[in-house]
N, C-alpha and C positions, 0 to 999 in steps of 0.2 A: 564195689560194683562200678561198672563203667557203661557209658551210653555208646552203642554202636549203631551206625547208619547203614541201611541196606536200600538198594534201589531196584524196584521191579520195573520191567519194560512196559508193562501194561498199566499198573496202578500208581507208579511213582515211588517216592521214597518213604521209608518208615524207620522208626527207631526201636532198638531192642536193648534192654538192660541185662547185662550178663556179668559174671565175674571177670575181673581183668585178666586178659590173656587167653580166654576160653572161646572167643568168637570165631565161628567157622567162616570160611571164605564165601559160602553161599547159605541162604536160609530160605525156607518157604514163606511166600508172601501171605499175610493173614487174610487178605481179601480174595485172591484168586488161587492160592496154593501153588503157584508156579515158582520156580527157583529165582531168587533175587540175589544179586551180587553185592558184596560188601563194598562200601564207598569210603574212601579215606578223605576226611574233610578237616579243615583247620579247626583248632580249638575255639571255644567260645570267647572270642576277643571283642565281641560287640558290646559287652558290658563295661569296657574300658572307656572312660570319657575321652572324646576326641582330642581335647587339649593335652591330656596326659599321654595319649598314644603318640601325638606329634612330638612332645618333649622327649619321650623315650627314643623315638626314631632319630631325632636330632642328636641326642647324646650318643647313640650308637654310631651314627655316621661320623661325628667329630672325634671319636675316640682315636681313630687312626689318621684321619685327615682333618686337622683343626681348621676352623674358619680363618681366612686371611683378612687381617685388618689393614685398611689402606690409610686411615687417618684416625686421629684421636677424637673422642666424642667431645662435643662443645661443652665448655665449662659454664656453669651458671654464673650470672652476673653477681658480683660481690657487692652487697649493700651493707653499709654501715648504719647501725641504728643510732640516732642522736641520743646523746646522754646529757641530761641537764644537770648542772652543778647543784649540789644540795645546799651549799652555803655561799654567801656573797663573796667570801675570800677566795673560793675556788674559781670564780668567774674570771679572775685576773690572770689565771694560768694560761700558757699558750696551748692552743688546740693542735692535735696531730694532723 
């Protein structure tokens, strides 16, 4: 079963559930019984989280036209953690 949308000039749009591929081009409006034309609308994409939709659009765009990188990302500062000698004899060794 599929959901089809029809629009009446007088009463606005309404939905009809019919078997897939059996929807006629026009149908009677349930409110005023005049002929309503079938409307082709986009699928239900509103349930997709905006962040996911943005990521999908970006991946689609960069498939053929990759992003141009002008410089390398900054490297994080390298920090050494001080190591204390465990025995007094190791204190005399040179440190790097």
